[in-house]
N, C-alpha and C positions, 0 to 999 in steps of 0.2 A: 175656281172657288170664289166666293165673295164674303168680304169678312165687314161686319159692322162695328166701328170705331166711336166709341163715346168720347166726347171731353176731346176731339180730335183736332181743336185749335188750341188747345192746352200745352202745356211745356213737355210732357211726356207723349201724350195724343198726337202730335205733329209728326213727332220722329217714330212713333210707330207707324205712323201712314205711311211716311216716306219708306220705311222698311218692307214694307207690304208689298209697294210697287215695286222697290227692286227684286223682290222675289218671286213677281207674277201676280199677285192677287189683285183682283178687282177691290175696290174699297167706296164702302158706303160712310161717308163721315155724318155723325150727328152731332150738332152744332146747335144750340143754346140760340134760337133768334135772336138778334141785335148784338151778337159777339162781334168781337171782330175776327177775320177770314184772314187777315196777311199772311199770318204763316203756311197756308195752303193755298196760296196763289198761284195759279196755271199750273198744279196738278192734275193728272187727268184722274178725277175721282167724280163720285155722284154725292153731293151734298143732301143731306135732308135737316131741316131746320124745325124744331121742334122744342118738347118740354118733357125732360125724363119724368118727372113729377105727374106727367099723364100716362097712363098706363097705355092706351088706345096708341100714343105717340110712340111708343117701344115697339107694339107689337107691328105698326104698321111699317117703321123703319127695317122690321128683321123681316121683311117677306121678301122671299129669294135669298135671304143671305143663308150661308153654311156655317160662320162661328160669329162671334162676337166678343170683343175687346172692351171691356168696360173700365175705361182710366177717369172717368167725370168723379169727382171728389170737393167738399169743401175741407181746406187744409189750414183754414186759418185757427190760430191758437189766442183768439180774443175775438170775443169774450169767452173766458174759460165754460161755461154754462151755453152753448149757441143751438137752439132749437132746429137753426137748418141744417146743421151738421147730422143731425139724425135723420132730417128729411131727404138728404141726399145719399150721405155716406151708408144709412141703414136702410131706410125704406124703398130707395130704388134699387139699390142690391136685391132687394125680396121681389119686389115687379120685373126685374130683370130675367130672376130665376123662374117667375111662374110664365114668361111671354116663352122663356127659352124651352120650357117641359110643351110648353103648346103647340110650336113652330118646330119643335123636332129638329134643334138647332144641334150641330155634330159636339161642339167643344163651347165652353163660355171661360174665357180669359177673364177672371178677376182681378183686377190691382189693388192690393191691399198695404199694408205699410209694414215694415222690419219690426217697428215697434209693436207688434202684436204678439208680441215673443220678446222674453226677457234678454235684456242686453249683456255683457258678460264684459271681460277684461282684455287686454291685448294679447293675451298668453291663452287665453279661452274664452274665445269669442261666444257671443250667443249664435244658436242654433236654431233649426225647427224645432227642437225637440226643448227648449230651455222654456222654463215657466215666466209666462207673462209677469213682468214686474212694471210696467208703467204705469200703472192706475193710480200710483201713489200720485200724479203731478195733477189729477181730477180735472182733468181735460176730455171735453167731448168730442174734440176731433180725432181722439185716440180711443176714447171707448167706443167711437160708433163705427169704428174701422174694425176694431177688437169683435165687436157685436154681429158685424156683419160678417166678418170671416165664420166665427161659429154656426152662423144660421146656414150659410152656404155647405159648411159641410156637413151639417145634420142631414140638411137636405138630399145631399151625395149619397150618405149613406141609407139613410131612410126610404129616398124615392128614385134614387138615380141618376139625379142633376149631374151633367156631364161639367163638372167645375173644376177649372186648375186657378190656383190663385200664385200670384207673383207680388212678392214683398219686397220692395224697393227700399234701400237706406237714401240718403241725403244724394241727391240727385244734383250732376254740374254739368253745363254743355251752353250751346247757344239757343238761340229762340225763346228765351225764356222771358216773354214781353212782361210778364205782370210787375216786375221780377217778383220768384218767389223765393227758393232756394238760393237764388244769386244775391240776396238782401245785404247777407253777411260776407258776402266778397265784395260788393260794392262799397260796402261799409267801411272796410278795409284800404281798400283801393284809395278812398275820398277822404280818408284819415277819422274818419269818426270814429271810430276804434280806437282807443288807447292803451288798453290792460285787455289781457287775456285772463281765463278761466282756468282751471283745474282740469275739465271734461274734456270730451272729444266724440269724433263721429265717425263712423263707416261713411266713406266718399266714393259715389260709383257715377262714371259716366252714364249721361243721360241716353247715349245710343246706344251703350250696352244694355242698358234695361229694357230697353224698344227692342231690340234683338233676342234678349230671355223673352219676352214676350211673344213675340211673334215664333220663337222656335217652340214655345209651348205647345202651340196648335199643332204640332207633329208628334213633339217629343214627351211634354209633359204627360204625367200620371197622373188620369183624373182621381178627384179627390186629397191631392197634396199638395202639399206647401212649398215655394221656393223664394229663398231670402235671395235678392239680388244686390249687391256691395261691391265693394271693390277695396278698397284701401283702408286700412285703420287708423288714424291719427288723432294726436290731441289738440287743442285749439293753438297752442303753441307751434307744435310743428306745421298745422294748416296756413296759421297766419304767416309764418315765415316762408311757406312756399309759395303764397300770393304775392308776398314783397318781391322775393327774386324773380318772379313772373311777370310781375306789374311793373317792375322798377321802382318802387317804393318800400319806406322804412316800416317794418312791422312793428306792432305792440310789444314791447320790452317788458312791460309791469305783470306781475301776476296777482290776480285779486283772490282773496278767500270768498270762497260762497256766500257764507252768510253776509257780506258786504253788498255782494251782488243782489241779492235778496231784499235788504233794505232798501236799498237803492229803487228796486224796483217795486216795492210797497209806495213808495214817494210819489214815484213815476204814475203809477197807477190812481191812486188820491188823486193827483194834478190833473189826470186825464179825465176822471169822471166829474169833475168840477167845470171844467171845458169840454165836455161832453165830447171829445176825441179819441182815438184809441192812442194808449200808451204805446210808445217807443220800446219797453222792456216790461213784459209782468214777470210776476211772483213762480208765476209757472214754467216761464222759458228760463228765470234764473236759475230754479232749481235743476232744469233740465242741464243747464251748462258746466254744473257741478258734478256730473254724473258722465262716465264712458258709455257713449252708447256703440258698442263695438260688435261688430257680427259676421260672421263666417258664411261664405256664399259657395262653400265647397260643393253641395248638392246640386247645385244650379250650374256649377261648372261639369259636373259630373252627369249630370242626366240632361240639360239643356243644350249642352255645348256654348253656355254661356259666357261671351268673351270680357277680356279683362285689359283693356286701355289702360294707359297709363296715368296716374292724375295729372300728372303735368301736361301732357296732350289736351284731356278734357279742361282743365283750368285755362290754357293758353287759347280755345277754342272759346269758353266763354265771354274770358277778359275783351279778347278781339271784338267779339258781336255787341259786347255792353260797349265800348267804345266806338263802332261803330254808328249805335243805335241812340249814342248820347246820354246815356247812363252814366258815363264818365267823360268826364272835359279834359 
């Protein structure tokens, strides 16, 4: 069985490729021409270089494939209004759906985000049934991913699209070459973060999420969504764990959300004058004051979704950042 993986050289994508190979699948890796391929070096895969905004490239890449796992996405939170987010996160998902139906692909695994569902508390975390409540941040990243999910589920109901949606939370692990989710970890380890906010997140091993996506090829129910998370921690708990594993002092002072938002507004203003990306945005500040806690019970039950300890995932990530020069 051959699987097309989009965004194969990305953080989640490269782990999915390796998991597929471990389970005996053939892999065709769709990579944007001109982007680094180091994380896929020496793997027994077929590489297809193209542009996902070109429907013809998608159709050609799907030739002779049985499945597709779509991981490619724009995850940037700045600018908050970002046309490219809608092109990649929404329009590309629509084009893949069109090509999947034309090519009679057996199953289309779409990687969304847990933010397409409402977050909850530690005692009552958000589930696949929780009403969307992240629209308040007015982020095109979140809104475009939510719109893509709604479109794909409607296509399944109305036209039989064989789609299964994986909804990861905040992923942690090695090979985060951008780095994306690892920025927070690196900032704590390098002393750039001196305070913590009142919110928190659901933290997942990227390797676990990769296994969840691959398991969905056989076990995922068409038309269903699966939150793939891990451990719910507030930021004080998370930063303390980073400090323990990385042998650094974690932030000790809590800062109210309104002060974080005020600081972010100043940062955005200065960044606009300098025409640079701000270190902190108002949307990010608002999010930091909320507890984005989720349950993965459905994925554990139906996909045999593994639950690696957060300590192991963090240890792997920190060691990788050190070995690759992100932390001196």
